PyMOL Python script that loads the backbone (N, CA, C, O; Angstrom):
from pymol import cmd

cmd.read_pdbstr("""\
ATOM      1  N   MET A   1       0.848  -1.175   0.000  1.00  0.00           N
ATOM      2  CA  MET A   1       0.000   0.000   0.000  1.00  0.00           C
ATOM      3  C   MET A   1       0.896   1.241   0.000  1.00  0.00           C
ATOM      4  O   MET A   1       1.731   1.400   0.890  1.00  0.00           O
ATOM      5  N   GLY A   2       0.728   2.121  -0.992  1.00  0.00           N
ATOM      6  CA  GLY A   2       1.574   3.302  -1.092  1.00  0.00           C
ATOM      7  C   GLY A   2       0.957   4.507  -0.405  1.00  0.00           C
ATOM      8  O   GLY A   2      -0.262   4.607  -0.267  1.00  0.00           O
ATOM      9  N   LEU A   3       1.803   5.401   0.016  1.00  0.00           N
ATOM     10  CA  LEU A   3       1.353   6.649   0.613  1.00  0.00           C
ATOM     11  C   LEU A   3       1.391   7.730  -0.448  1.00  0.00           C
ATOM     12  O   LEU A   3       2.204   7.679  -1.371  1.00  0.00           O
ATOM     13  N   PHE A   4       0.519   8.695  -0.316  1.00  0.00           N
ATOM     14  CA  PHE A   4       0.553   9.817  -1.244  1.00  0.00           C
ATOM     15  C   PHE A   4       0.280  11.098  -0.480  1.00  0.00           C
ATOM     16  O   PHE A   4      -0.260  11.073   0.626  1.00  0.00           O
ATOM     17  N   ASN A   5       0.651  12.194  -1.068  1.00  0.00           N
ATOM     18  CA  ASN A   5       0.437  13.490  -0.462  1.00  0.00           C
ATOM     19  C   ASN A   5      -1.006  13.901  -0.733  1.00  0.00           C
ATOM     20  O   ASN A   5      -1.373  14.167  -1.877  1.00  0.00           O
ATOM     21  N   LYS A   6      -1.814  13.953   0.302  1.00  0.00           N
ATOM     22  CA  LYS A   6      -3.235  14.255   0.142  1.00  0.00           C
ATOM     23  C   LYS A   6      -3.438  15.626  -0.497  1.00  0.00           C
ATOM     24  O   LYS A   6      -4.328  15.790  -1.331  1.00  0.00           O
ATOM     25  N   LYS A   7      -2.632  16.606  -0.120  1.00  0.00           N
ATOM     26  CA  LYS A   7      -2.774  17.950  -0.680  1.00  0.00           C
ATOM     27  C   LYS A   7      -2.572  17.929  -2.189  1.00  0.00           C
ATOM     28  O   LYS A   7      -3.327  18.564  -2.924  1.00  0.00           O
ATOM     29  N   GLU A   8      -1.563  17.207  -2.655  1.00  0.00           N
ATOM     30  CA  GLU A   8      -1.320  17.122  -4.089  1.00  0.00           C
ATOM     31  C   GLU A   8      -2.490  16.434  -4.788  1.00  0.00           C
ATOM     32  O   GLU A   8      -2.912  16.859  -5.863  1.00  0.00           O
ATOM     33  N   ALA A   9      -3.004  15.391  -4.188  1.00  0.00           N
ATOM     34  CA  ALA A   9      -4.114  14.661  -4.797  1.00  0.00           C
ATOM     35  C   ALA A   9      -5.343  15.558  -4.901  1.00  0.00           C
ATOM     36  O   ALA A   9      -6.040  15.540  -5.916  1.00  0.00           O
ATOM     37  N   VAL A  10      -5.609  16.331  -3.874  1.00  0.00           N
ATOM     38  CA  VAL A  10      -6.758  17.234  -3.898  1.00  0.00           C
ATOM     39  C   VAL A  10      -6.557  18.277  -4.980  1.00  0.00           C
ATOM     40  O   VAL A  10      -7.485  18.565  -5.736  1.00  0.00           O
ATOM     41  N   ASN A  11      -5.366  18.848  -5.071  1.00  0.00           N
ATOM     42  CA  ASN A  11      -5.106  19.869  -6.084  1.00  0.00           C
ATOM     43  C   ASN A  11      -5.313  19.325  -7.488  1.00  0.00           C
ATOM     44  O   ASN A  11      -5.857  20.023  -8.343  1.00  0.00           O
ATOM     45  N   GLU A  12      -4.897  18.111  -7.738  1.00  0.00           N
ATOM     46  CA  GLU A  12      -5.001  17.540  -9.072  1.00  0.00           C
ATOM     47  C   GLU A  12      -6.436  17.203  -9.443  1.00  0.00           C
ATOM     48  O   GLU A  12      -6.814  17.311 -10.610  1.00  0.00           O
ATOM     49  N   THR A  13      -7.230  16.802  -8.483  1.00  0.00           N
ATOM     50  CA  THR A  13      -8.567  16.325  -8.817  1.00  0.00           C
ATOM     51  C   THR A  13      -9.674  17.330  -8.564  1.00  0.00           C
ATOM     52  O   THR A  13     -10.699  17.289  -9.245  1.00  0.00           O
ATOM     53  N   SER A  14      -9.503  18.229  -7.611  1.00  0.00           N
ATOM     54  CA  SER A  14     -10.627  19.092  -7.261  1.00  0.00           C
ATOM     55  C   SER A  14     -10.446  20.536  -7.671  1.00  0.00           C
ATOM     56  O   SER A  14     -11.408  21.303  -7.621  1.00  0.00           O
ATOM     57  N   GLY A  15      -9.257  20.939  -8.074  1.00  0.00           N
ATOM     58  CA  GLY A  15      -9.051  22.322  -8.428  1.00  0.00           C
ATOM     59  C   GLY A  15      -8.819  23.209  -7.230  1.00  0.00           C
ATOM     60  O   GLY A  15      -8.316  24.323  -7.374  1.00  0.00           O
ATOM     61  N   ASN A  16      -9.173  22.739  -6.052  1.00  0.00           N
ATOM     62  CA  ASN A  16      -8.875  23.460  -4.828  1.00  0.00           C
ATOM     63  C   ASN A  16      -9.423  24.891  -4.839  1.00  0.00           C
ATOM     64  O   ASN A  16      -8.649  25.846  -4.914  1.00  0.00           O
ATOM     65  N   VAL A  17     -10.711  25.041  -4.766  1.00  0.00           N
ATOM     66  CA  VAL A  17     -11.365  26.345  -4.742  1.00  0.00           C
ATOM     67  C   VAL A  17     -11.713  26.683  -3.292  1.00  0.00           C
ATOM     68  O   VAL A  17     -12.353  25.894  -2.596  1.00  0.00           O
ATOM     69  N   LYS A  18     -11.280  27.875  -2.846  1.00  0.00           N
ATOM     70  CA  LYS A  18     -11.531  28.290  -1.466  1.00  0.00           C
ATOM     71  C   LYS A  18     -12.052  29.716  -1.436  1.00  0.00           C
ATOM     72  O   LYS A  18     -11.637  30.568  -2.222  1.00  0.00           O
ATOM     73  N   VAL A  19     -12.971  29.953  -0.511  1.00  0.00           N
ATOM     74  CA  VAL A  19     -13.388  31.305  -0.179  1.00  0.00           C
ATOM     75  C   VAL A  19     -12.810  31.588   1.200  1.00  0.00           C
ATOM     76  O   VAL A  19     -13.003  30.813   2.137  1.00  0.00           O
ATOM     77  N   LEU A  20     -12.105  32.694   1.313  1.00  0.00           N
ATOM     78  CA  LEU A  20     -11.524  33.094   2.588  1.00  0.00           C
ATOM     79  C   LEU A  20     -12.353  34.221   3.174  1.00  0.00           C
ATOM     80  O   LEU A  20     -12.627  35.214   2.501  1.00  0.00           O
ATOM     81  N   GLY A  21     -12.752  34.067   4.424  1.00  0.00           N
ATOM     82  CA  GLY A  21     -13.509  35.121   5.089  1.00  0.00           C
ATOM     83  C   GLY A  21     -14.146  34.632   6.364  1.00  0.00           C
ATOM     84  O   GLY A  21     -14.239  33.430   6.615  1.00  0.00           O
ATOM     85  N   SER A  22     -14.580  35.570   7.154  1.00  0.00           N
ATOM     86  CA  SER A  22     -15.084  35.269   8.496  1.00  0.00           C
ATOM     87  C   SER A  22     -16.438  34.576   8.508  1.00  0.00           C
ATOM     88  O   SER A  22     -16.870  34.078   9.547  1.00  0.00           O
ATOM     89  N   GLY A  23     -17.108  34.539   7.371  1.00  0.00           N
ATOM     90  CA  GLY A  23     -18.449  33.972   7.318  1.00  0.00           C
ATOM     91  C   GLY A  23     -19.501  35.063   7.288  1.00  0.00           C
ATOM     92  O   GLY A  23     -20.688  34.799   7.479  1.00  0.00           O
ATOM     93  N   CYS A  24     -19.059  36.295   7.046  1.00  0.00           N
ATOM     94  CA  CYS A  24     -19.983  37.434   6.986  1.00  0.00           C
ATOM     95  C   CYS A  24     -20.851  37.347   5.725  1.00  0.00           C
ATOM     96  O   CYS A  24     -20.684  36.444   4.905  1.00  0.00           O
ATOM     97  N   LYS A  25     -21.769  38.288   5.585  1.00  0.00           N
ATOM     98  CA  LYS A  25     -22.694  38.286   4.464  1.00  0.00           C
ATOM     99  C   LYS A  25     -21.947  38.326   3.124  1.00  0.00           C
ATOM    100  O   LYS A  25     -22.289  37.581   2.206  1.00  0.00           O
ATOM    101  N   LYS A  26     -20.940  39.183   3.010  1.00  0.00           N
ATOM    102  CA  LYS A  26     -20.195  39.293   1.751  1.00  0.00           C
ATOM    103  C   LYS A  26     -19.457  38.001   1.421  1.00  0.00           C
ATOM    104  O   LYS A  26     -19.373  37.612   0.256  1.00  0.00           O
ATOM    105  N   CYS A  27     -18.929  37.346   2.431  1.00  0.00           N
ATOM    106  CA  CYS A  27     -18.229  36.075   2.219  1.00  0.00           C
ATOM    107  C   CYS A  27     -19.198  35.009   1.702  1.00  0.00           C
ATOM    108  O   CYS A  27     -18.874  34.249   0.790  1.00  0.00           O
ATOM    109  N   ARG A  28     -20.371  34.967   2.290  1.00  0.00           N
ATOM    110  CA  ARG A  28     -21.385  34.000   1.840  1.00  0.00           C
ATOM    111  C   ARG A  28     -21.858  34.317   0.422  1.00  0.00           C
ATOM    112  O   ARG A  28     -22.118  33.409  -0.367  1.00  0.00           O
ATOM    113  N   GLU A  29     -21.969  35.611   0.099  1.00  0.00           N
ATOM    114  CA  GLU A  29     -22.369  36.006  -1.250  1.00  0.00           C
ATOM    115  C   GLU A  29     -21.324  35.577  -2.281  1.00  0.00           C
ATOM    116  O   GLU A  29     -21.673  35.105  -3.363  1.00  0.00           O
ATOM    117  N   LEU A  30     -20.034  35.743  -1.941  1.00  0.00           N
ATOM    118  CA  LEU A  30     -18.975  35.301  -2.852  1.00  0.00           C
ATOM    119  C   LEU A  30     -19.038  33.795  -3.034  1.00  0.00           C
ATOM    120  O   LEU A  30     -18.932  33.300  -4.156  1.00  0.00           O
ATOM    121  N   GLU A  31     -19.208  33.071  -1.953  1.00  0.00           N
ATOM    122  CA  GLU A  31     -19.295  31.619  -2.039  1.00  0.00           C
ATOM    123  C   GLU A  31     -20.468  31.198  -2.931  1.00  0.00           C
ATOM    124  O   GLU A  31     -20.342  30.267  -3.727  1.00  0.00           O
ATOM    125  N   GLN A  32     -21.592  31.875  -2.797  1.00  0.00           N
ATOM    126  CA  GLN A  32     -22.768  31.555  -3.608  1.00  0.00           C
ATOM    127  C   GLN A  32     -22.484  31.839  -5.094  1.00  0.00           C
ATOM    128  O   GLN A  32     -22.841  31.033  -5.953  1.00  0.00           O
ATOM    129  N   SER A  33     -21.852  32.967  -5.396  1.00  0.00           N
ATOM    130  CA  SER A  33     -21.507  33.295  -6.788  1.00  0.00           C
ATOM    131  C   SER A  33     -20.600  32.235  -7.386  1.00  0.00           C
ATOM    132  O   SER A  33     -20.782  31.827  -8.533  1.00  0.00           O
ATOM    133  N   VAL A  34     -19.623  31.790  -6.606  1.00  0.00           N
ATOM    134  CA  VAL A  34     -18.679  30.779  -7.080  1.00  0.00           C
ATOM    135  C   VAL A  34     -19.398  29.453  -7.306  1.00  0.00           C
ATOM    136  O   VAL A  34     -19.152  28.775  -8.304  1.00  0.00           O
ATOM    137  N   GLN A  35     -20.285  29.081  -6.384  1.00  0.00           N
ATOM    138  CA  GLN A  35     -21.042  27.830  -6.534  1.00  0.00           C
ATOM    139  C   GLN A  35     -21.894  27.859  -7.806  1.00  0.00           C
ATOM    140  O   GLN A  35     -21.935  26.880  -8.551  1.00  0.00           O
ATOM    141  N   ILE A  36     -22.567  28.977  -8.051  1.00  0.00           N
ATOM    142  CA  ILE A  36     -23.401  29.107  -9.245  1.00  0.00           C
ATOM    143  C   ILE A  36     -22.537  29.056 -10.494  1.00  0.00           C
ATOM    144  O   ILE A  36     -22.880  28.386 -11.468  1.00  0.00           O
ATOM    145  N   ALA A  37     -21.412  29.767 -10.463  1.00  0.00           N
ATOM    146  CA  ALA A  37     -20.505  29.779 -11.613  1.00  0.00           C
ATOM    147  C   ALA A  37     -20.002  28.377 -11.924  1.00  0.00           C
ATOM    148  O   ALA A  37     -19.966  27.976 -13.088  1.00  0.00           O
ATOM    149  N   LEU A  38     -19.616  27.631 -10.902  1.00  0.00           N
ATOM    150  CA  LEU A  38     -19.152  26.260 -11.110  1.00  0.00           C
ATOM    151  C   LEU A  38     -20.249  25.401 -11.722  1.00  0.00           C
ATOM    152  O   LEU A  38     -19.986  24.602 -12.621  1.00  0.00           O
ATOM    153  N   GLY A  39     -21.474  25.562 -11.240  1.00  0.00           N
ATOM    154  CA  GLY A  39     -22.595  24.816 -11.790  1.00  0.00           C
ATOM    155  C   GLY A  39     -22.854  25.168 -13.244  1.00  0.00           C
ATOM    156  O   GLY A  39     -23.085  24.291 -14.075  1.00  0.00           O
ATOM    157  N   ASP A  40     -22.813  26.465 -13.544  1.00  0.00           N
ATOM    158  CA  ASP A  40     -23.032  26.913 -14.929  1.00  0.00           C
ATOM    159  C   ASP A  40     -21.962  26.363 -15.868  1.00  0.00           C
ATOM    160  O   ASP A  40     -22.226  26.102 -17.042  1.00  0.00           O
ATOM    161  N   LEU A  41     -20.756  26.193 -15.337  1.00  0.00           N
ATOM    162  CA  LEU A  41     -19.637  25.698 -16.147  1.00  0.00           C
ATOM    163  C   LEU A  41     -19.537  24.170 -16.136  1.00  0.00           C
ATOM    164  O   LEU A  41     -18.612  23.604 -16.720  1.00  0.00           O
ATOM    165  N   ASP A  42     -20.482  23.506 -15.474  1.00  0.00           N
ATOM    166  CA  ASP A  42     -20.462  22.047 -15.328  1.00  0.00           C
ATOM    167  C   ASP A  42     -19.156  21.544 -14.726  1.00  0.00           C
ATOM    168  O   ASP A  42     -18.636  20.501 -15.122  1.00  0.00           O
ATOM    169  N   MET A  43     -18.634  22.301 -13.764  1.00  0.00           N
ATOM    170  CA  MET A  43     -17.415  21.896 -13.053  1.00  0.00           C
ATOM    171  C   MET A  43     -17.835  21.323 -11.705  1.00  0.00           C
ATOM    172  O   MET A  43     -18.573  21.950 -10.946  1.00  0.00           O
ATOM    173  N   ASN A  44     -17.356  20.135 -11.430  1.00  0.00           N
ATOM    174  CA  ASN A  44     -17.713  19.446 -10.197  1.00  0.00           C
ATOM    175  C   ASN A  44     -16.629  19.706  -9.148  1.00  0.00           C
ATOM    176  O   ASN A  44     -15.909  18.792  -8.745  1.00  0.00           O
ATOM    177  N   GLU A  45     -16.526  20.951  -8.717  1.00  0.00           N
ATOM    178  CA  GLU A  45     -15.527  21.343  -7.723  1.00  0.00           C
ATOM    179  C   GLU A  45     -16.204  21.583  -6.381  1.00  0.00           C
ATOM    180  O   GLU A  45     -17.359  22.005  -6.320  1.00  0.00           O
ATOM    181  N   THR A  46     -15.486  21.315  -5.329  1.00  0.00           N
ATOM    182  CA  THR A  46     -15.951  21.611  -3.991  1.00  0.00           C
ATOM    183  C   THR A  46     -15.381  22.952  -3.572  1.00  0.00           C
ATOM    184  O   THR A  46     -14.192  23.212  -3.756  1.00  0.00           O
ATOM    185  N   VAL A  47     -16.220  23.800  -3.012  1.00  0.00           N
ATOM    186  CA  VAL A  47     -15.765  25.098  -2.513  1.00  0.00           C
ATOM    187  C   VAL A  47     -15.597  24.979  -1.005  1.00  0.00           C
ATOM    188  O   VAL A  47     -16.551  24.687  -0.283  1.00  0.00           O
ATOM    189  N   ASN A  48     -14.398  25.203  -0.550  1.00  0.00           N
ATOM    190  CA  ASN A  48     -14.117  25.179   0.885  1.00  0.00           C
ATOM    191  C   ASN A  48     -14.140  26.616   1.395  1.00  0.00           C
ATOM    192  O   ASN A  48     -13.559  27.507   0.776  1.00  0.00           O
ATOM    193  N   HIS A  49     -14.810  26.839   2.522  1.00  0.00           N
ATOM    194  CA  HIS A  49     -14.872  28.171   3.128  1.00  0.00           C
ATOM    195  C   HIS A  49     -13.935  28.179   4.331  1.00  0.00           C
ATOM    196  O   HIS A  49     -14.167  27.481   5.318  1.00  0.00           O
ATOM    197  N   VAL A  50     -12.878  28.973   4.234  1.00  0.00           N
ATOM    198  CA  VAL A  50     -11.883  29.070   5.297  1.00  0.00           C
ATOM    199  C   VAL A  50     -12.218  30.284   6.151  1.00  0.00           C
ATOM    200  O   VAL A  50     -12.215  31.414   5.662  1.00  0.00           O
ATOM    201  N   THR A  51     -12.507  30.047   7.433  1.00  0.00           N
ATOM    202  CA  THR A  51     -12.864  31.141   8.334  1.00  0.00           C
ATOM    203  C   THR A  51     -11.797  31.422   9.383  1.00  0.00           C
ATOM    204  O   THR A  51     -11.866  32.440  10.072  1.00  0.00           O
ATOM    205  N   ASP A  52     -10.819  30.545   9.517  1.00  0.00           N
ATOM    206  CA  ASP A  52      -9.759  30.715  10.505  1.00  0.00           C
ATOM    207  C   ASP A  52      -8.844  31.862  10.067  1.00  0.00           C
ATOM    208  O   ASP A  52      -8.208  31.791   9.015  1.00  0.00           O
ATOM    209  N   MET A  53      -8.785  32.921  10.883  1.00  0.00           N
ATOM    210  CA  MET A  53      -8.019  34.109  10.503  1.00  0.00           C
ATOM    211  C   MET A  53      -6.524  33.827  10.371  1.00  0.00           C
ATOM    212  O   MET A  53      -5.859  34.445   9.539  1.00  0.00           O
ATOM    213  N   ALA A  54      -5.994  32.930  11.152  1.00  0.00           N
ATOM    214  CA  ALA A  54      -4.578  32.578  11.033  1.00  0.00           C
ATOM    215  C   ALA A  54      -4.320  31.901   9.687  1.00  0.00           C
ATOM    216  O   ALA A  54      -3.293  32.144   9.053  1.00  0.00           O
ATOM    217  N   GLU A  55      -5.247  31.058   9.257  1.00  0.00           N
ATOM    218  CA  GLU A  55      -5.128  30.382   7.965  1.00  0.00           C
ATOM    219  C   GLU A  55      -5.259  31.394   6.832  1.00  0.00           C
ATOM    220  O   GLU A  55      -4.517  31.330   5.853  1.00  0.00           O
ATOM    221  N   ILE A  56      -6.197  32.325   6.961  1.00  0.00           N
ATOM    222  CA  ILE A  56      -6.389  33.366   5.948  1.00  0.00           C
ATOM    223  C   ILE A  56      -5.125  34.214   5.832  1.00  0.00           C
ATOM    224  O   ILE A  56      -4.707  34.561   4.727  1.00  0.00           O
ATOM    225  N   ALA A  57      -4.523  34.546   6.961  1.00  0.00           N
ATOM    226  CA  ALA A  57      -3.310  35.371   6.960  1.00  0.00           C
ATOM    227  C   ALA A  57      -2.157  34.689   6.225  1.00  0.00           C
ATOM    228  O   ALA A  57      -1.296  35.371   5.670  1.00  0.00           O
ATOM    229  N   LYS A  58      -2.125  33.372   6.212  1.00  0.00           N
ATOM    230  CA  LYS A  58      -1.075  32.637   5.505  1.00  0.00           C
ATOM    231  C   LYS A  58      -1.096  32.934   4.010  1.00  0.00           C
ATOM    232  O   LYS A  58      -0.077  32.805   3.331  1.00  0.00           O
ATOM    233  N   TYR A  59      -2.257  33.332   3.501  1.00  0.00           N
ATOM    234  CA  TYR A  59      -2.377  33.669   2.079  1.00  0.00           C
ATOM    235  C   TYR A  59      -2.000  35.133   1.816  1.00  0.00           C
ATOM    236  O   TYR A  59      -1.971  35.573   0.667  1.00  0.00           O
ATOM    237  N   GLY A  60      -1.711  35.880   2.884  1.00  0.00           N
ATOM    238  CA  GLY A  60      -1.357  37.278   2.730  1.00  0.00           C
ATOM    239  C   GLY A  60      -2.557  38.169   2.471  1.00  0.00           C
ATOM    240  O   GLY A  60      -2.404  39.308   2.028  1.00  0.00           O
ATOM    241  N   VAL A  61      -3.737  37.663   2.741  1.00  0.00           N
ATOM    242  CA  VAL A  61      -4.971  38.406   2.486  1.00  0.00           C
ATOM    243  C   VAL A  61      -5.318  39.237   3.720  1.00  0.00           C
ATOM    244  O   VAL A  61      -5.451  38.712   4.825  1.00  0.00           O
ATOM    245  N   MET A  62      -5.460  40.541   3.507  1.00  0.00           N
ATOM    246  CA  MET A  62      -5.847  41.425   4.604  1.00  0.00           C
ATOM    247  C   MET A  62      -7.256  41.970   4.423  1.00  0.00           C
ATOM    248  O   MET A  62      -7.803  42.595   5.332  1.00  0.00           O
ATOM    249  N   SER A  63      -7.841  41.738   3.261  1.00  0.00           N
ATOM    250  CA  SER A  63      -9.174  42.230   2.966  1.00  0.00           C
ATOM    251  C   SER A  63     -10.009  41.074   2.415  1.00  0.00           C
ATOM    252  O   SER A  63      -9.690  40.507   1.370  1.00  0.00           O
ATOM    253  N   THR A  64     -11.078  40.736   3.129  1.00  0.00           N
ATOM    254  CA  THR A  64     -11.925  39.638   2.700  1.00  0.00           C
ATOM    255  C   THR A  64     -13.243  40.192   2.182  1.00  0.00           C
ATOM    256  O   THR A  64     -13.572  41.341   2.475  1.00  0.00           O
ATOM    257  N   PRO A  65     -13.995  39.429   1.434  1.00  0.00           N
ATOM    258  CA  PRO A  65     -13.761  38.029   1.090  1.00  0.00           C
ATOM    259  C   PRO A  65     -12.693  37.890   0.019  1.00  0.00           C
ATOM    260  O   PRO A  65     -12.413  38.827  -0.729  1.00  0.00           O
ATOM    261  N   ALA A  66     -12.105  36.704  -0.040  1.00  0.00           N
ATOM    262  CA  ALA A  66     -11.089  36.414  -1.047  1.00  0.00           C
ATOM    263  C   ALA A  66     -11.392  35.067  -1.682  1.00  0.00           C
ATOM    264  O   ALA A  66     -12.001  34.191  -1.068  1.00  0.00           O
ATOM    265  N   LEU A  67     -10.956  34.926  -2.922  1.00  0.00           N
ATOM    266  CA  LEU A  67     -11.122  33.679  -3.656  1.00  0.00           C
ATOM    267  C   LEU A  67      -9.752  33.126  -3.983  1.00  0.00           C
ATOM    268  O   LEU A  67      -8.894  33.834  -4.510  1.00  0.00           O
ATOM    269  N   VAL A  68      -9.551  31.850  -3.668  1.00  0.00           N
ATOM    270  CA  VAL A  68      -8.292  31.163  -3.933  1.00  0.00           C
ATOM    271  C   VAL A  68      -8.587  29.985  -4.846  1.00  0.00           C
ATOM    272  O   VAL A  68      -9.468  29.174  -4.560  1.00  0.00           O
ATOM    273  N   VAL A  69      -7.847  29.891  -5.951  1.00  0.00           N
ATOM    274  CA  VAL A  69      -7.988  28.777  -6.883  1.00  0.00           C
ATOM    275  C   VAL A  69      -6.611  28.164  -7.074  1.00  0.00           C
ATOM    276  O   VAL A  69      -5.663  28.854  -7.448  1.00  0.00           O
ATOM    277  N   ASN A  70      -6.502  26.869  -6.816  1.00  0.00           N
ATOM    278  CA  ASN A  70      -5.220  26.164  -6.918  1.00  0.00           C
ATOM    279  C   ASN A  70      -4.133  26.869  -6.119  1.00  0.00           C
ATOM    280  O   ASN A  70      -3.003  27.036  -6.578  1.00  0.00           O
ATOM    281  N   GLU A  71      -4.510  27.278  -4.905  1.00  0.00           N
ATOM    282  CA  GLU A  71      -3.598  27.919  -3.955  1.00  0.00           C
ATOM    283  C   GLU A  71      -3.108  29.298  -4.404  1.00  0.00           C
ATOM    284  O   GLU A  71      -2.137  29.810  -3.847  1.00  0.00           O
ATOM    285  N   GLU A  72      -3.752  29.902  -5.387  1.00  0.00           N
ATOM    286  CA  GLU A  72      -3.420  31.252  -5.840  1.00  0.00           C
ATOM    287  C   GLU A  72      -4.584  32.188  -5.494  1.00  0.00           C
ATOM    288  O   GLU A  72      -5.732  31.921  -5.850  1.00  0.00           O
ATOM    289  N   VAL A  73      -4.275  33.283  -4.800  1.00  0.00           N
ATOM    290  CA  VAL A  73      -5.298  34.278  -4.504  1.00  0.00           C
ATOM    291  C   VAL A  73      -5.623  34.996  -5.807  1.00  0.00           C
ATOM    292  O   VAL A  73      -4.761  35.648  -6.396  1.00  0.00           O
ATOM    293  N   VAL A  74      -6.871  34.874  -6.254  1.00  0.00           N
ATOM    294  CA  VAL A  74      -7.261  35.443  -7.549  1.00  0.00           C
ATOM    295  C   VAL A  74      -8.182  36.648  -7.391  1.00  0.00           C
ATOM    296  O   VAL A  74      -8.411  37.378  -8.355  1.00  0.00           O
ATOM    297  N   SER A  75      -8.710  36.866  -6.195  1.00  0.00           N
ATOM    298  CA  SER A  75      -9.562  38.017  -5.934  1.00  0.00           C
ATOM    299  C   SER A  75      -9.621  38.226  -4.427  1.00  0.00           C
ATOM    300  O   SER A  75      -9.637  37.270  -3.651  1.00  0.00           O
ATOM    301  N   TYR A  76      -9.653  39.505  -4.026  1.00  0.00           N
ATOM    302  CA  TYR A  76      -9.837  39.789  -2.606  1.00  0.00           C
ATOM    303  C   TYR A  76     -10.476  41.160  -2.428  1.00  0.00           C
ATOM    304  O   TYR A  76     -10.327  42.052  -3.263  1.00  0.00           O
ATOM    305  N   GLY A  77     -11.185  41.298  -1.324  1.00  0.00           N
ATOM    306  CA  GLY A  77     -11.774  42.574  -0.969  1.00  0.00           C
ATOM    307  C   GLY A  77     -13.048  42.941  -1.707  1.00  0.00           C
ATOM    308  O   GLY A  77     -13.524  44.070  -1.586  1.00  0.00           O
ATOM    309  N   LYS A  78     -13.614  42.010  -2.474  1.00  0.00           N
ATOM    310  CA  LYS A  78     -14.864  42.307  -3.177  1.00  0.00           C
ATOM    311  C   LYS A  78     -15.660  41.033  -3.405  1.00  0.00           C
ATOM    312  O   LYS A  78     -15.127  39.923  -3.392  1.00  0.00           O
ATOM    313  N   VAL A  79     -16.950  41.232  -3.613  1.00  0.00           N
ATOM    314  CA  VAL A  79     -17.834  40.123  -3.945  1.00  0.00           C
ATOM    315  C   VAL A  79     -17.918  40.057  -5.464  1.00  0.00           C
ATOM    316  O   VAL A  79     -18.419  40.976  -6.112  1.00  0.00           O
ATOM    317  N   LEU A  80     -17.428  38.971  -6.015  1.00  0.00           N
ATOM    318  CA  LEU A  80     -17.515  38.775  -7.463  1.00  0.00           C
ATOM    319  C   LEU A  80     -18.943  38.399  -7.836  1.00  0.00           C
ATOM    320  O   LEU A  80     -19.614  37.680  -7.097  1.00  0.00           O
ATOM    321  N   ASN A  81     -19.406  38.886  -8.984  1.00  0.00           N
ATOM    322  CA  ASN A  81     -20.689  38.405  -9.458  1.00  0.00           C
ATOM    323  C   ASN A  81     -20.444  37.075 -10.186  1.00  0.00           C
ATOM    324  O   ASN A  81     -19.296  36.665 -10.357  1.00  0.00           O
ATOM    325  N   VAL A  82     -21.490  36.421 -10.602  1.00  0.00           N
ATOM    326  CA  VAL A  82     -21.368  35.097 -11.215  1.00  0.00           C
ATOM    327  C   VAL A  82     -20.508  35.150 -12.477  1.00  0.00           C
ATOM    328  O   VAL A  82     -19.678  34.265 -12.689  1.00  0.00           O
ATOM    329  N   GLU A  83     -20.687  36.155 -13.306  1.00  0.00           N
ATOM    330  CA  GLU A  83     -19.913  36.249 -14.558  1.00  0.00           C
ATOM    331  C   GLU A  83     -18.429  36.455 -14.285  1.00  0.00           C
ATOM    332  O   GLU A  83     -17.589  35.868 -14.967  1.00  0.00           O
ATOM    333  N   GLU A  84     -18.096  37.284 -13.295  1.00  0.00           N
ATOM    334  CA  GLU A  84     -16.691  37.493 -12.932  1.00  0.00           C
ATOM    335  C   GLU A  84     -16.079  36.195 -12.407  1.00  0.00           C
ATOM    336  O   GLU A  84     -14.950  35.847 -12.751  1.00  0.00           O
ATOM    337  N   ALA A  85     -16.836  35.488 -11.574  1.00  0.00           N
ATOM    338  CA  ALA A  85     -16.353  34.222 -11.023  1.00  0.00           C
ATOM    339  C   ALA A  85     -16.145  33.204 -12.142  1.00  0.00           C
ATOM    340  O   ALA A  85     -15.155  32.472 -12.137  1.00  0.00           O
ATOM    341  N   LYS A  86     -17.071  33.153 -13.099  1.00  0.00           N
ATOM    342  CA  LYS A  86     -16.942  32.207 -14.218  1.00  0.00           C
ATOM    343  C   LYS A  86     -15.671  32.482 -15.014  1.00  0.00           C
ATOM    344  O   LYS A  86     -14.947  31.551 -15.369  1.00  0.00           O
ATOM    345  N   ALA A  87     -15.397  33.741 -15.292  1.00  0.00           N
ATOM    346  CA  ALA A  87     -14.209  34.093 -16.071  1.00  0.00           C
ATOM    347  C   ALA A  87     -12.935  33.639 -15.355  1.00  0.00           C
ATOM    348  O   ALA A  87     -12.028  33.091 -15.981  1.00  0.00           O
ATOM    349  N   ILE A  88     -12.873  33.868 -14.056  1.00  0.00           N
ATOM    350  CA  ILE A  88     -11.692  33.461 -13.288  1.00  0.00           C
ATOM    351  C   ILE A  88     -11.577  31.952 -13.253  1.00  0.00           C
ATOM    352  O   ILE A  88     -10.492  31.414 -13.471  1.00  0.00           O
ATOM    353  N   LEU A  89     -12.665  31.259 -12.984  1.00  0.00           N
ATOM    354  CA  LEU A  89     -12.639  29.808 -12.880  1.00  0.00           C
ATOM    355  C   LEU A  89     -12.265  29.157 -14.210  1.00  0.00           C
ATOM    356  O   LEU A  89     -11.520  28.178 -14.235  1.00  0.00           O
ATOM    357  N   GLN A  90     -12.779  29.697 -15.312  1.00  0.00           N
ATOM    358  CA  GLN A  90     -12.421  29.147 -16.629  1.00  0.00           C
ATOM    359  C   GLN A  90     -10.931  29.304 -16.894  1.00  0.00           C
ATOM    360  O   GLN A  90     -10.302  28.420 -17.477  1.00  0.00           O
ATOM    361  N   GLU A  91     -10.373  30.416 -16.472  1.00  0.00           N
ATOM    362  CA  GLU A  91      -8.953  30.661 -16.707  1.00  0.00           C
ATOM    363  C   GLU A  91      -8.056  29.825 -15.794  1.00  0.00           C
ATOM    364  O   GLU A  91      -7.010  29.337 -16.222  1.00  0.00           O
ATOM    365  N   LYS A  92      -8.469  29.664 -14.541  1.00  0.00           N
ATOM    366  CA  LYS A  92      -7.584  29.054 -13.538  1.00  0.00           C
ATOM    367  C   LYS A  92      -7.755  27.559 -13.324  1.00  0.00           C
ATOM    368  O   LYS A  92      -6.872  26.912 -12.762  1.00  0.00           O
ATOM    369  N   LEU A  93      -8.888  26.998 -13.767  1.00  0.00           N
ATOM    370  CA  LEU A  93      -9.092  25.547 -13.572  1.00  0.00           C
ATOM    371  C   LEU A  93      -8.863  24.778 -14.851  1.00  0.00           C
ATOM    372  O   LEU A  93      -8.991  23.554 -14.867  1.00  0.00           O
TER     373      LEU A  93
END
""", "prot")
cmd.dss("prot")
cmd.show_as("cartoon", "prot")
cmd.util.cbc("prot")
cmd.orient("prot")
């Protein structure tokens, strides 16, 4: 039985989409836009919502909500609409 790096496996198969934020209204709105965009694009990705401020700080994000795709911060400090989220997801996934 072989061991593998779970983080690498997740990155390869799921695209690793994260919303960073405290769970406030704007953070939930961004998460909803991303979920709709993924559905419209027929992408079967899981969106993880990171609320731990220490974890968020590791990304260098000081203004939330933020969107991270494949461990790259692609947006921060604003709520993307569905079309903006689709454009980013198409480019980054």
